[in-house]
C-alpha positions in Angstrom: -0.2 -0.2 -0.4 2.7 2.3 0.7 4.2 2.1 -2.8 0.4 2.7 -4.4 0.5 6.4 -1.8 3.9 7.4 -3.6 3.2 7.1 -6.8 -0.1 8.5 -6.7 0.6 11.0 -4.1 3.6 12.4 -6.8 0.8 12.2 -9.4 -1.0 14.4 -7.6 1.1 17.1 -6.6 2.1 17.7 -10.0 -1.3 18.3 -10.9 -1.7 21.1 -8.1 1.3 22.6 -9.2 -0.1 22.9 -12.9 -3.4 23.9 -11.1 -2.1 26.6 -9.3 -0.8 29.0 -12.4 -2.1 32.4 -12.8 -4.4 33.1 -15.8 -5.0 36.5 -17.0 -7.7 37.8 -19.2 -5.1 38.0 -22.4 -4.8 34.2 -22.2 -8.7 34.5 -23.1 -9.3 33.6 -27.4 -12.3 34.4 -27.8 -14.9 36.6 -25.7 -14.6 38.2 -22.4 -17.7 39.4 -20.7 -17.9 42.2 -18.1 -20.7 41.7 -15.2 -22.5 44.5 -14.1 -22.0 46.3 -11.2 -25.4 45.4 -9.8 -26.8 42.2 -10.3 -26.1 38.7 -8.4 -26.7 36.1 -11.0 -25.1 36.2 -14.3 -27.8 34.2 -16.6 -25.9 31.8 -19.4 -27.8 30.6 -22.2 -27.0 26.6 -22.7 -28.0 24.5 -25.5 -28.4 21.0 -24.6 -26.7 19.5 -28.0 -23.8 22.0 -28.4 -20.6 20.9 -27.5 -19.0 22.5 -24.3 -17.5 25.6 -23.9 -15.2 26.9 -21.2 -16.6 29.8 -18.8 -13.6 31.3 -16.6 -14.0 33.6 -13.7 -11.0 36.0 -13.4 -10.5 38.5 -11.1 -7.4 40.8 -11.1 -5.8 38.1 -13.4 -6.6 35.4 -11.7 -8.3 32.2 -12.1 -11.4 31.5 -9.8 -13.3 29.1 -11.2 -13.8 27.0 -14.4 -16.4 25.2 -15.8 -17.8 23.4 -19.1 -20.8 24.8 -20.0 -22.9 24.1 -23.5 -23.0 27.5 -24.1 -26.1 28.3 -27.0 -24.9 28.5 -30.6 -28.0 28.5 -32.6 -30.6 28.7 -29.9 -31.6 29.0 -26.2 -33.1 25.9 -24.7 -32.6 27.1 -21.0 -30.1 29.0 -18.5 -27.7 28.5 -15.9 -26.7 30.5 -13.0 -23.0 31.7 -12.3 -23.0 33.3 -8.9 -21.0 36.7 -8.9 -21.2 36.7 -5.2 -18.3 35.1 -3.8 -16.0 37.3 -6.5 -17.4 40.7 -5.5 -15.1 43.3 -4.1 -11.9 41.0 -4.7 -10.9 42.9 -7.7 -11.4 43.4 -11.3 -13.9 40.8 -12.5 -13.7 39.5 -16.2 -16.2 36.2 -17.4 -14.3 34.5 -20.3 -15.9 32.6 -22.6 -13.7 29.9 -24.3 -14.3 27.2 -27.9 -17.3 28.9 -28.6 -17.7 30.6 -32.0 -18.5 35.1 -31.6 -21.1 35.2 -33.7 -23.2 32.8 -31.2 -26.3 33.9 -29.9 -25.3 33.0 -26.5 -23.5 36.4 -26.1 -26.5 38.7 -27.0 -29.0 36.4 -24.5 -26.7 36.9 -21.8 -28.7 38.2 -18.5 -27.7 39.6 -15.4 -30.4 40.4 -12.2 -31.3 39.2 -8.7 -33.7 36.8 -9.6 -32.9 33.3 -8.1 -36.1 32.1 -10.4 -35.3 33.5 -14.0 -36.2 32.0 -17.1 -37.2 28.8 -14.9 -39.5 26.0 -16.9 -42.1 24.1 -16.1 -41.7 20.6 -17.0 -44.1 18.5 -17.6 -42.2 15.6 -15.7 -40.9 17.2 -12.9 -41.9 15.1 -9.5 -44.5 16.8 -7.5 -42.9 14.9 -4.0 -39.6 13.2 -5.2 -35.9 15.5 -4.3 -35.0 16.9 -6.9 -32.4 19.8 -7.9 -34.4 22.5 -9.0 -31.8 23.0 -12.2 -28.9 21.0 -13.4 -27.8 17.4 -13.3 -27.8 15.2 -10.2 -26.4 11.8 -9.8 -25.2 10.0 -7.0 -26.9 11.2 -2.9 -23.7 11.7 -1.3 -22.8 12.9 2.9 -26.3 12.2 4.0 -26.8 12.5 7.5 -29.2 13.3 10.5 -29.0 16.0 13.0 -31.2 18.2 15.3 -34.3 17.3 13.8 -33.4 18.0 10.1 -32.1 15.3 7.1 -29.4 16.4 5.1 -29.0 15.4 1.6 -25.8 16.0 -0.4 -25.8 15.2 -4.2 -23.4 14.7 -7.0 -24.2 17.9 -8.7 -23.6 19.9 -12.3 -24.9 23.6 -11.8 -24.0 24.5 -15.4 -26.0 22.4 -16.9 -28.6 19.6 -16.8 -25.8 16.1 -18.3 -23.3 15.1 -16.5 -20.2 17.0 -15.2 -18.4 19.5 -13.2 -19.3 17.9 -10.0 -19.7 19.5 -7.3 -21.4 18.5 -4.0 -25.6 20.1 -4.3 -27.2 20.4 -0.9 -31.0 20.0 0.5 -32.6 19.7 3.8 -35.8 18.4 5.1 -37.6 17.7 8.5 -40.1 14.6 6.8 -38.2 13.6 4.0 -40.1 14.6 1.6 -40.3 18.3 1.5 -36.9 19.6 0.5 -35.2 23.1 0.5 -32.6 23.9 -1.5 -29.3 25.1 0.4 -26.9 25.7 -2.2 -23.5 24.2 -3.3 -22.2 22.6 -0.4 -18.5 21.6 -2.0 -16.9 22.8 -5.1 -13.9 22.0 -7.2 -10.3 22.6 -6.1 -7.0 21.7 -7.5 -7.4 18.5 -6.2 -10.3 18.1 -9.0 -14.0 17.5 -8.7 -16.0 16.7 -6.0 -17.4 13.1 -6.7 -18.8 10.9 -4.1 -19.0 10.8 -0.7 -20.3 10.4 3.1 -20.5 12.7 6.3 -20.1 11.3 9.7 -21.1 13.8 12.8 -18.9 14.6 15.9 -20.5 16.4 18.4 -21.4 19.7 16.9 -19.1 19.6 13.8 -20.0 17.7 10.5 -17.4 15.8 8.8 -17.4 14.9 4.8 -15.2 12.6 3.3 -15.3 13.1 -0.6 -13.3 11.6 -3.6 -11.6 14.5 -5.6 -11.1 13.5 -9.2 -8.9 15.1 -11.9 -7.3 14.0 -14.7 -3.5 13.8 -15.4 -1.2 14.6 -18.5 -0.5 10.3 -18.2 -4.3 9.6 -18.7 -6.6 8.3 -16.1 -7.8 10.3 -13.8 -6.3 10.2 -10.2 -8.6 9.7 -7.5 -7.8 10.6 -3.6 -10.0 11.2 -0.6 -10.6 14.1 1.2 -12.3 15.9 4.1 -14.2 19.1 4.9 -15.1 20.3 8.1 -18.5 22.4 8.9 -19.2 24.3 12.1 -22.5 25.4 10.8 -24.7 22.4 10.7 -23.5 21.7 7.3 -24.3 24.5 5.2 -20.7 25.8 4.5 -17.3 23.3 4.5 -13.8 24.5 5.1 -11.4 21.9 3.3 -8.5 20.2 5.5 -5.2 21.3 4.5 -3.9 18.2 4.9 -5.9 16.5 2.0 -5.4 14.5 0.6 -5.7 11.7 3.2 -5.9 8.2 1.2 -4.4 8.0 -2.2 -4.3 5.0 -4.8 -3.3 4.4 -8.1 -6.1 2.5 -9.5 -8.1 4.9 -11.8 -11.2 4.0 -10.0 -10.4 4.7 -6.1 -13.5 5.9 -4.6 -16.3 7.4 -3.2 -15.4 6.8 0.6 -17.8 5.8 3.5 -16.5 6.0 6.9 -18.4 5.0 10.0 -17.8 5.0 14.2 -17.3 1.1 14.7 -17.9 0.7 19.1 -16.3 -2.7 18.7 -13.1 -1.7 18.0 -13.3 2.0 19.2 -12.0 3.2 15.8 -13.4 4.6 12.8 -13.9 1.9 9.7 -13.9 3.1 5.9 -15.3 0.9 3.0 -13.8 2.3 -0.1 -14.8 1.1 -4.1 -11.3 0.1 -5.6 -12.1 -1.3 -9.1 -14.5 -4.6 -8.8 -13.9 -4.9 -5.3 -14.8 -2.9 -1.7 -11.6 -2.4 0.3 -12.0 -2.0 4.6 -9.8 0.7 6.3 -9.5 1.7 10.3 -8.5 4.7 11.8 -8.3 6.7 15.2 -9.3 10.1 13.9 -10.6 10.0 10.5 -7.3 11.6 9.1 -4.7 7.9 9.1 -6.0 5.4 7.3 -4.4 1.3 8.2 -5.3 -0.7 5.0 -7.2 -4.4 6.7 -9.2 -6.0 3.9 -10.4 -6.6 0.5 -13.9 -8.3 -0.2 -15.6 -9.5 -3.7 -13.4 -10.5 -6.2 -15.2 -13.7 -5.8 -18.8 -13.1 -5.1 -21.5 -11.2 -7.0 -21.8 -9.2 -10.0 -18.8 -8.5 -11.9 -20.4 -6.9 -14.8 -19.2 -3.5 -14.3 -17.3 -0.8 -11.7 -18.4 -1.2 -7.9 -19.6 2.0 -6.7 -21.2 3.7 -3.7 -20.1 1.3 -1.1 -22.3 1.1 2.2 -21.6 -1.1 5.3 -24.1 -1.6 8.2 -25.3 -3.7 10.9 -28.7 -4.7 11.2 -31.1 -6.7 13.7 -33.8 -9.5 12.5 -37.3 -9.9 14.3 -35.8 -12.6 16.3 -32.9 -10.4 17.8 -29.8 -11.7 15.4 -27.4 -9.3 13.9 -26.0 -9.6 10.6 -23.8 -6.9 9.0 -25.1 -5.9 5.4 -22.7 -4.7 2.6 -24.0 -2.4 -0.3 -22.4 -2.2 -3.3 -23.7 -0.1 -6.5 -22.4 -1.5 -9.9 -22.4 -0.3 -13.7 -22.7 -1.6 -15.8 -24.1 -5.3 -14.1 -27.3 -4.6 -13.2 -30.2 -7.1 -12.9 -31.8 -5.5 -16.6 -28.5 -3.9 -17.9 -26.7 -1.1 -16.9 -26.7 0.0 -13.0 -28.0 -1.8 -10.3 -27.9 -1.8 -6.2 -26.6 -5.2 -5.1 -25.6 -6.4 -1.4 -24.3 -9.0 0.6 -25.1 -10.3 4.0 -22.5 -11.4 6.5 -20.4 -10.6 9.6 -18.1 -8.1 10.2 -15.3 -7.4 12.7 -13.9 -4.1 12.4 -11.0 -5.7 9.9 -13.2 -8.2 7.6 -16.0 -8.8 6.3 -17.0 -12.5 5.5 -20.4 -13.8 3.6 -22.8 -16.2 5.5 -23.9 -18.3 2.4 -20.8 -18.0 0.1 -23.0 -20.2 -2.5 -25.5 -17.4 -3.3 -22.9 -15.2 -4.4 -20.7 -17.5 -6.4 -20.6 -17.6 -9.8 -21.8 -14.2 -10.9 -24.8 -14.5 -8.7 -26.4 -11.9 -6.6 -29.0 -10.1 -4.5 -30.4 -7.0 -5.3 -31.9 -4.6 -3.0 -34.2 -3.4 -5.8 -35.4 -5.0 -9.2 -36.3 -2.3 -11.2 -34.5 -0.3 -13.5 -33.9 2.4 -12.1 -31.9 2.4 -8.3 -28.7 3.5 -8.1 -26.3 4.3 -6.0 -28.3 3.6 -2.6 -26.8 4.6 0.7 -27.9 5.5 4.2 -28.2 8.3 6.4 -25.6 8.7 9.2 -27.1 8.9 12.7 -30.7 8.6 11.4 -33.4 8.5 14.7 -34.5 5.7 16.4 -31.9 3.3 15.4 -33.0 3.0 11.8 -31.1 2.3 8.8 -32.8 5.3 6.1 -31.6 5.0 2.5 -32.2 7.2 -0.7 -31.7 6.0 -4.1 -30.3 7.6 -7.4 -33.7 7.3 -9.4 -32.0 6.4 -12.7 -30.0 4.3 -15.0 -26.6 5.4 -16.6 -27.7 3.5 -19.9 -29.5 6.3 -20.7 -29.6 9.2 -17.7 -28.3 11.7 -20.0 -31.1 11.3 -22.1 -34.1 11.3 -20.6 -37.0 13.8 -21.6 -36.4 16.1 -19.4 -34.2 20.1 -19.4 -34.1 22.0 -17.0 -33.3 19.2 -14.7 -32.0 16.1 -14.6 -33.0 13.4 -12.2 -34.7 12.1 -8.7 -34.1 10.5 -5.7 -36.0 7.7 -4.6 -38.6 7.6 -1.8 -37.0 7.2 1.6 -36.6 3.4 2.9 -36.2 1.8 5.9 -34.4 -1.2 5.5 -34.3 -4.6 8.2 -33.8 -8.2 7.9 -36.5 -11.3 7.0 -35.5 -15.2 6.8 -36.5 -17.2 3.9 -36.2 -20.8 3.6 -33.0 -20.7 5.8 -31.3 -17.0 4.7 -31.3 -13.6 5.7 -32.4 -11.2 3.3 -32.4 -7.2 3.3 -36.0 -6.0 3.5 -37.1 -2.9 2.4 -40.0 -0.6 3.1 -41.4 2.8 2.2 -40.2 4.9 5.5 -42.9 5.8 7.9 -42.9 9.8 6.6 -44.6 8.2 3.2 -47.6 7.1 5.9 -47.7 10.8 6.8 -47.9 11.7 3.4 -51.5 10.4 2.6 -54.3 12.4 2.2 -57.8 11.5 1.4 -58.7 8.6 -0.7 -59.7 9.0 -4.0 -61.5 7.4 -7.0 -58.8 7.3 -9.4 -54.8 7.6 -10.2 -53.9 11.2 -9.7 -49.9 12.7 -10.8 -49.4 11.6 -7.1 -50.7 8.9 -5.2 -50.2 6.0 -3.3 -52.2 2.9 -4.7 -52.2 0.1 -1.7 -53.6 -3.3 -3.6 -54.4 -6.5 -1.5 -53.6 -9.4 -4.2 -55.0 -12.8 -4.4 -53.0 -15.5 -5.9 -52.7 -14.1 -9.9 -53.0 -10.4 -10.2 -52.6 -8.1 -13.0 -52.4 -4.3 -12.2 -52.7 -1.9 -15.3 -52.2 2.3 -15.1 -52.6 3.7 -18.2 -54.3 7.2 -19.9 -56.3 8.2 -22.9 -53.2 8.1 -25.0 -53.2 4.3 -24.8 -50.1 4.7 -23.0 -49.3 2.0 -19.8 -47.8 0.1 -17.3 -48.7 -3.4 -16.6 -47.7 -5.0 -13.3 -48.3 -8.9 -12.7 -48.1 -10.8 -9.7 -48.0 -15.1 -10.2 -47.8 -16.5 -6.8 -47.0 -19.7 -8.6 -43.8 -18.7 -9.9 -43.2 -16.1 -6.7 -42.6 -13.4 -9.1 -43.9 -9.7 -9.1 -43.3 -7.5 -12.5 -43.7 -4.3 -14.3 -43.9 -4.0 -18.0 -43.4 -0.3 -19.2 -42.9 -0.8 -22.7 -45.9 1.1 -23.7 -45.6 3.3 -20.4 -45.1 6.9 -22.7 -42.2 8.0 -24.2 -39.5 4.9 -24.8 -38.2 6.2 -27.5 -35.3 8.4 -26.2 -32.8 5.0 -25.5 -33.1 1.4 -27.1 -32.4 0.3 -23.4 -35.3 2.3 -22.1 -38.6 -0.2 -22.8 -38.0 -3.2 -21.0 -39.9 -5.6 -18.4 -38.3 -6.1 -15.0 -38.8 -8.8 -12.6 -38.3 -9.9 -9.3 -38.6 -12.7 -6.7 -41.0 -12.4 -4.1 -39.8 -15.0 -1.7 -43.0 -16.5 -0.4 -46.5 -15.1 -0.9 -47.2 -11.3 -1.0 -50.6 -10.3 0.3 -50.2 -6.8 -0.2 -48.9 -4.1 -2.3 -47.7 -0.6 -2.1 -47.2 1.5 -5.1 -46.2 5.7 -5.6 -46.7 7.1 -8.5 -44.9 10.2 -9.1 -45.0 12.7 -12.6 -42.1 10.0 -13.5 -41.7 7.2 -11.6 -43.5 4.0 -10.4 -41.9 2.7 -7.2 -43.3 -0.6 -6.0 -43.2 -2.5 -2.4 -44.8 -5.8 -0.6 -45.9 -4.3 2.5 -43.4 -6.9 4.2 -40.5 -5.4 2.7 -40.0 -8.4 0.7 -39.7 -6.9 -2.7 -39.0 -3.4 -4.4 -38.8 -2.5 -7.7 -38.1 1.1 -9.0 -38.6 2.5 -13.0 -38.8 5.3 -14.1 -41.8 6.2 -17.0 -42.1 9.2 -19.0 -46.1 9.7 -20.6 -47.7 12.0 -22.6 -50.1 12.6 -19.9 -50.7 11.7 -16.7 -52.3 8.1 -16.1 -55.6 8.4 -15.0 -57.0 5.1 -14.9 -56.5 1.9 -13.0 -57.5 -1.8 -13.9 -56.7 -4.5 -11.0 -57.4 -7.8 -11.8 -57.1 -10.7 -8.6 -57.0 -8.1 -6.5 -59.1 -5.0 -4.5 -56.6 -1.4 -4.9 -57.3 1.6 -2.8 -56.1 4.7 -3.8 -54.7 8.1 -1.8 -53.6 11.4 -2.9 -49.9 12.6 -1.5 -50.2 15.8 0.3 
C-alpha cells in the first residue's frame, strides 16, 4: 500500500502545481464579458446539443473557477446561473468564454439580475414529491446525515447544465424526508479536482465530509483521492482540510468513501470502492488510515465497476445481528446498466465475510431493488430511533443523460427503511417505505393522480394496469405460483429516447405477497411488498398522467399524496 501512496501522491502534486498557474484575461482567445456592478447572477444560455465551451471567472488576473458549459450557439434551451457574489469586491471581475464562436446567440442572450427564479421552466415530468434539483444535473446521493431534527442530503451536482459534468456537492435539507429545501452548493471543485461521491459523519456539533476528488492527469487516467472537509454550522458550509488528500491509490477507480464509527473496535472504519472490489480501512481520527482487507473478487455481479459502498449492521425480528454490505454496480444491474446489489454476513472491524458463499458465487447476486432505476443507494448517518434509512438515485447510466427533461435531470427515490427477513434458511434485506410516507397520505380518491399511493390487496394471481387516454400503460403482474412480480413499461409513454429504456423487470417475492404499496409520481412508479420482501423502481414518461386503474385479482385503494 505504501508504494501506491507515494506514486499517486506524486502524480497528484504535479497536478496541483499545474493548477496553481495564473491565468490572465489576455489568455482568453475568444470573448470576455464584464459583468455589471449590480445583479448577483450572470445567466448563461445553454443549448444542450452544443459542444462544451469553457467559462472562466477571473479576478485581477487570477483564475477563480473554470466550468464546462454548453453555451448556446443557435438557440437557447434553458439558463444556468453563474453566482458572482463570491467574487465581488475582490478586484477587477471578468468572465471569459472560450471555445464558442463569437457569433453564437449566447452572447446576445446573456442576462444579469438578482432573480434566482429567472427563466425557470415548468416541466411536465418534474416530480411532485421526490427530491430533485431546481436546475442542473444530479446523480449519486452523498453525505446524508440526520441532526437536530433535520435530514441533510448532498448529491453529485452540475450547476452548469443538465448533463453529467463539473461535479459539485449540491445540498438540500428536510424536516420530513419529503419536502426539501435547496441549500445551494456545499462543495465546489478545487486544485485536487472535482467533487465525486462520499459521506458525512457527525462529531458533536461538527460535521465531517469525506469525499473523492478526481482530476485528469497528463498521463491519461484520472487520479482519485480521498479528502476531508469540516462544517461547524450544521453542514451548510465546509472548510477543506489543509492536509488533503488523506488517502490515495494508483487505481483509476478508487472512490466513494463511506466512513463510520465502529464501537466494537473503538475506531473508525472506512469502506471504499476500488475497481471491482471493496477495501476496508481503519483509523483513530479519520485522517490516518490503515488498510485492513478487501472483499468481493469472488462474489456477486462483476459486469461493471463497483461503486458507492455502504456497510452497516441490522437486527432481525428474532434478535439476530447481521452486517450488510451494499455494492452499487454499473453496468451489471439485473436488467442492464445500473443496479444495487448487497451481501449479508459478519464484520469484525477488520474483515467482512458472507454467511452463505454459494448465494454469491459464479456471478449470482442479491438485488436491493429489482427495477431499472435504482442506483447509488446509500444510507443516512445518525438516523433517529436506530433506523437504517436509505435513498437512491432514480435513474440508470444507460440513458440518464437522455431522459426527456430539460432544465433539470434526475430525482431521488422515496426514503426506505431497511431490515432483515428470513426465507428458506437464508437472511435477506427487507426494504419498506419510510414511515414518513404514511404521514404523506391524504384523502382517498377514486382514480390515480399525478402524485398518489395505491394500496392493492392481492389474490394468488393479479394484474394491475395504469393507463391514460393516449393508450399509454404500465402493466404489473403478480404470479403466486412462480413467486414473481413484474412491471412492463414498454408502452408507458415516451420510450424512444433510448433503446435500453423500454423493458419489463421481474423480481422474486420470496414467498406469498398479500399487499402491495405503489407510489406514483409524474415520472416514476415504485412498488413495494408491504412486508418488505420486494422493491421495484422504474421511471416512466407518459405524455399525460395515468388516470385509469384496472385491477384483476385484487382490490385497490388510492390515496392522494399531500
